C-alpha atoms as one frame of an Amber mdcrd trajectory, in Angstrom:
protein
 -47.790 -35.556   7.929 -50.391 -38.110   6.829 -54.033 -37.633   7.763 -57.450
 -38.970   6.852 -59.738 -37.114   4.486 -63.332 -37.714   5.572 -65.321 -36.359
   2.626 -68.432 -38.515   2.121 -67.784 -40.576   5.284 -71.171 -40.314   6.951
 -73.485 -42.141   9.309 -72.711 -45.314  11.195 -70.431 -46.656   8.489 -68.480
 -43.410   8.381 -68.087 -43.250  12.168 -66.806 -46.830  12.262 -64.362 -46.111
   9.444 -63.016 -43.018  11.206 -62.629 -44.843  14.527 -60.790 -47.641  12.714
 -58.418 -45.167  11.069 -57.595 -43.549  14.409 -56.951 -46.913  16.007 -54.633
 -47.827  13.110 -52.429 -44.784  13.623 -54.091 -41.786  11.967 -53.995 -38.680
  14.134 -54.999 -35.921  11.706 -58.681 -35.901  10.714 -59.858 -33.503   8.018
 -63.511 -32.525   7.713 -65.606 -29.476   6.771 -68.997 -28.007   7.488 -69.748
 -28.509   3.810 -69.180 -32.258   4.121 -72.164 -32.528   6.492 -70.440 -35.289
   8.443 -69.284 -33.664  11.668 -71.500 -36.024  13.652 -69.798 -39.085  12.133
 -66.339 -37.610  12.734 -67.221 -36.782  16.333 -68.608 -40.268  16.922 -65.505
 -41.811  15.376 -63.296 -39.808  17.721 -65.403 -40.783  20.728 -65.294 -44.486
  19.824 -61.553 -44.583  19.283 -59.036 -45.570  21.924 -57.043 -42.348  21.491
 -57.256 -39.290  23.736 -58.474 -36.026  22.198 -55.213 -34.225  22.888 -53.367
 -36.751  20.710 -55.533 -35.910  17.696 -55.377 -33.020  15.243 -58.842 -32.108
  13.961 -59.323 -29.780  10.994 -62.599 -28.314   9.786 -63.429 -25.682   7.187
 -65.653 -22.639   6.873 -68.076 -22.562   3.921 -67.440 -20.033   1.172 -70.663
 -18.143   1.940 -69.921 -17.780   5.685 -66.748 -15.683   5.661 -67.877 -12.476
   7.365 -66.647 -11.870  10.920 -69.956 -12.863  12.525 -70.535 -15.813  10.207
 -67.099 -17.219  11.054 -67.878 -17.135  14.774 -71.147 -18.970  14.174 -69.436
 -21.475  11.881 -66.932 -22.305  14.593 -69.628 -22.697  17.245 -71.593 -24.995
  14.940 -68.509 -27.064  14.114 -67.656 -27.589  17.775 -71.253 -28.438  18.640
 -71.637 -30.954  15.814 -68.244 -32.562  16.476 -68.776 -32.650  20.232 -65.407
 -30.973  20.809 -64.256 -28.027  22.911 -61.721 -26.751  20.370 -60.436 -27.258
  16.824 -56.774 -27.741  16.043 -57.173 -26.062  12.664 -59.963 -24.035  11.049
 -59.643 -23.218   7.349 -61.361 -20.916   4.895 -62.634 -23.606   2.517 -62.738
 -21.433  -0.626 -61.984 -17.733  -1.231 -64.900 -15.375  -1.824 -64.542 -12.014
  -3.574 -67.881 -10.830  -2.162 -66.546 -10.690   1.414 -63.683  -8.320   2.304
 -60.618 -10.425   3.004 -59.740  -8.265   6.011 -63.119  -9.078   7.598 -62.460
 -12.789   7.145 -58.977 -12.577   8.622 -60.276 -10.543  11.557 -62.788 -13.303
  12.221 -60.063 -15.940  12.198 -57.879 -13.871  14.519 -60.741 -13.581  17.006
 -61.123 -17.368  17.117 -57.439 -17.683  17.967 -57.841 -15.098  20.717 -60.769
 -16.974  22.275 -58.962 -20.314  22.174 -61.722 -22.031  20.212 -59.170 -22.881
  17.537 -55.439 -23.481  17.868 -54.448 -22.661  14.281 -56.084 -21.079  11.244
 -55.430 -21.232   7.544 -56.847 -21.293   4.053 -57.778 -23.815   1.402 -57.804
 -23.574  -2.384 -55.796 -20.344  -2.309 -53.654 -19.847  -5.397 -50.292 -18.079
  -5.238 -51.798 -14.637  -5.812 -54.593 -15.274  -3.302 -52.060 -16.309  -0.699
 -49.986 -13.215  -1.412 -53.014 -11.023  -0.651 -53.422 -12.719   2.728 -49.755
 -12.345   3.599 -49.668  -8.686   2.589 -52.476  -7.884   5.036 -50.472  -9.611
   7.800 -53.463  -9.819  10.154 -53.237 -13.413  11.383 -50.624 -16.194  11.208
 -51.580 -18.626   8.446 -50.537 -22.148   9.395 -51.808 -24.093   6.385 -52.867
 -23.832   2.762 -54.787 -26.940   1.716 -54.959 -27.537  -2.030 -55.266 -30.288
  -4.590 -51.739 -31.619  -5.017 -50.585 -34.901  -6.510 -48.242 -36.405  -9.079
 -50.428 -35.075 -11.902 -50.768 -31.599 -10.346 -47.296 -30.731  -9.085 -47.731
 -27.191  -7.761 -44.065 -26.476  -7.157 -44.366 -22.666  -7.249 -47.105 -22.691
  -4.636 -45.156 -25.165  -2.514 -42.087 -22.952  -2.663 -44.078 -19.868  -1.654
 -45.653 -21.713   1.271 -42.280 -22.986   2.458 -40.781 -19.493   2.257 -43.568
 -18.178   4.490 -43.544 -21.072   6.971 -46.939 -22.316   5.775 -47.598 -26.049
   5.673 -49.006 -27.216   2.354 -51.626 -29.950   2.748 -52.624 -32.060  -0.252
 -56.214 -33.168  -0.715 -57.026 -35.694  -3.439 -53.366 -36.812  -3.219 -54.137
 -39.824  -5.411 -56.136 -37.808  -7.983 -59.209 -39.868  -7.093 -57.391 -42.994
  -8.254 -56.565 -41.665 -11.703 -52.790 -41.939 -11.222 -52.709 -45.483  -9.850
 -51.775 -47.065 -13.195 -49.079 -44.556 -14.054 -46.098 -46.324 -15.665 -43.379
 -44.506 -13.738 -45.134 -45.020 -10.404 -45.623 -48.684 -11.299 -41.917 -49.124
 -12.073 -40.830 -47.500  -8.815 -43.441 -49.394  -6.800 -42.023 -52.698  -8.069
 -38.570 -51.776  -6.749 -39.840 -51.333  -3.198 -42.620 -53.901  -3.166 -45.126
 -51.107  -2.626 -48.306 -49.962  -4.349 -48.437 -47.010  -6.713 -50.602 -45.227
  -4.130 -47.872 -45.637  -1.538 -45.264 -44.269  -3.940 -47.439 -41.245  -4.773
 -48.013 -40.511  -1.086 -44.358 -41.025  -0.186 -43.399 -38.558  -2.937 -45.562
 -35.920  -1.272 -44.186 -36.559   2.198 -40.600 -36.293   0.988 -41.485 -32.924
  -0.551 -42.724 -31.946   2.928 -46.321 -31.788   1.734 -48.822 -33.246   4.180
 -51.429 -35.537   2.613 -54.989 -36.446   3.569 -56.073 -39.416   1.430 -59.702
 -40.401   1.844 -60.503 -44.070   2.354 -63.399 -45.895   3.974 -61.779 -49.326
   3.755 -59.687 -50.297   6.820 -57.393 -52.309   4.552 -56.717 -49.317   2.310
 -56.313 -47.020   5.310 -53.612 -49.329   6.665 -51.914 -49.578   3.260 -51.925
 -45.797   2.798 -50.278 -45.406   6.200 -47.536 -47.928   5.433 -45.101 -45.325
   4.107 -42.432 -45.024   6.732 -40.195 -48.030   6.107 -38.667 -46.746   2.857
 -37.513 -43.552   1.147 -37.460 -42.588  -2.507 -34.062 -41.707  -3.937 -33.386
 -38.205  -5.309 -33.407 -39.700  -8.815 -36.813 -41.299  -8.224 -38.192 -38.031
  -6.868 -36.904 -36.321 -10.008 -38.515 -38.920 -12.284 -41.867 -38.354 -10.608
 -41.418 -34.574 -10.727 -40.908 -34.847 -14.484 -44.158 -36.706 -15.184 -45.843
 -34.628 -17.882 -49.464 -35.580 -17.237 -51.493 -32.624 -15.914 -54.858 -33.240
 -14.303 -57.031 -31.256 -11.904 -59.838 -33.366 -10.457 -61.527 -30.635  -8.390
 -62.891 -27.639 -10.285 -62.371 -23.990  -9.307 -64.728 -21.025  -9.438 -64.366
 -18.995 -12.655 -61.709 -16.298 -12.501 -59.432 -17.911  -9.931 -56.554 -18.188
 -12.381 -56.944 -14.829 -14.118 -53.989 -13.438 -12.130 -51.856 -16.534 -12.547
 -51.441 -19.663 -10.496
């Protein structure tokens, strides 16, 4: 349930960082056509000591490539740039009102039929956006990837995803470092001899939210992965849930919240 976000990991340095993460235990790699780093991700996979079938590779379709034909081309380009024969997960990166949702879902379904992708899903879909997808019932949605962290506790969306057997994946799970000095996280971290980042990530995992922290540093990658030798108590989970700070670090297109969360 813990993966590596690869945004801005590019070139030789990025490839080395990705290979290091894989060799230190990461198995889920998250990228996107919009990140322009598929070559580095592919090189990192090739340099690692781990077989392809032990990895879970996610990429995303740009917002302006959501027609049926564009989705097929986006998948072909992703596979070519990554040097892979299939994707484990292909996501709609952002919703787009200018493309009929049914056309997008039909494109995703076709990729499943051809075997080029194993699972499909969405990203940055609010509760009402997700409801539209589910009402069409054209393709099984495996994942909704959204910004989710201690300062953006999207409990309603999490509940809706759980009810529909959709895995919620958290990007920016550390709010780009803005929550690392939080007093409550600091207090709990001291109890376990952990960092505040580890507490914030453990909180997500215990809420059954997958997380994809981005880190180029091998030391930080290892630290972020060191989450499985302790558990937060129900009281500690509740304390973190009750943190009142609200912060969104990634902006949305205008109008996304006009119909609610």
